[in-house]
N, C-alpha and C positions, 0 to 999 in steps of 0.2 A: 124163477123167476115170476113170481103171484101175482097174474093182473088181477085179483082181488085185494092182495096187500096193498097193488100199486094205485087202485084207489081209493084204498080206504089212506095211505101216505098222504096223498093227495085232497083228500076233503080235511084230512085232521092241516095239513099245511094250511091251508085255504083258511081254515077256521081261526090258523095259531095266526096269521097273515091279518086276520081283519079285528082282531084282539089286541093284535099290538098297532094298528092304525088307530085304533078308537081310543088307547090305553094314551099317544100320540094329542088325537086331539082331544085327548078331557084334559092335556094337560099333567099326566098321571104318569108314575112311576107303572111298574108292572108291577103284578100279583099273584099271588094264588093259582089264580086264572091260569093265568098263560104261562106257571111252573109248571101246572098239570098236562096246560095241552104241550109244551116240550118237551115231556116227561112219556109222552102217551104216544106223540111220531118220533121220538128217538125210540123207544119200544119196538116201533112196528119196523123200525128201519132198519134192528140189530136180527130183527127174524125175516125179515124180506133177506137181508147178509146173510143168517142162518142158512136160510134156504137154496140161495145161494153158492156157496159156497158144498153146502153137499153137491148140488147137482153138477158143482166145478170134481169136483172129487169123482164123482160117478163115471166123471170120460167126456160130459156135456162141456162144449164149449163156443161162448162169441165167435163172432169172426173176427174183433179184433180183441181179445182177450189182456195189453194192459190197458189199451183203454177203459176197456169193463172195471177191471183192479183195481185204474185209479179215482172210473168215476166213482164206486161201491166202498173205498179209502173216506174220500171227502164227503159223502154223503153224511157219513155214520157220524162224521165229527160236530159237521156243519149246525148242526144245533145246542152242540155242547156247546160250542165254542160261543154263538150266539148269546145263549143263554150266561156264560162266565164274562160277556161283553156286557149284556143287558145287566145285569147285576152291579157290576163299576161303576155304570151313567149315573151318575147322582140328581140330572135332568130326564125332564118325559119326555127325550131323545129317543129314550128307551126301549119303549114298545115299537121306532123304528127298524133301531137294529134288530129286531125280535122276527120285529114283519119281512127284511131281509133276508135275515136266513132262511126263514121255513117257506117265502114264495122264491127262495134258490134249490130247496129240497124240492117240491114241488114238480120245477121244468128239468130238474136231473132228474127224478124217479122217472121220469119218462123215457129221457135221453138212455138210465139203464135199460127199458125198456128197450126201446129201438135197437137197442146194441141186442142183446141179449135174442130177439126174434130174428136179427138179421143171419143170423144163423141159424133160420128153423129151429131155433133149444127152445 
């Protein structure tokens, strides 16, 4: 796990959460800004996931590997699920759906970091 990527994911997730909340308050559906933010968030998560898989393949393991892998799989799928759900939501609440997904990613990435560091990795 890369701490710099954890911070980058967190910042991106917070900005996407704020954009989602802003679109909800403005009573608008999500737009290209939201989709670009979600794509950037997903790209950062895929890079972080790839780095984690490489380090796991090299023999470094977190203290609780099954939990780590579950969080890793979930966090990579969450932005995609959020965007798909938000795109099908015909009301202003699409931004809230995306904000919740991004907020969950922001929390989950730090839990992944904790799980990784618990083993000294």
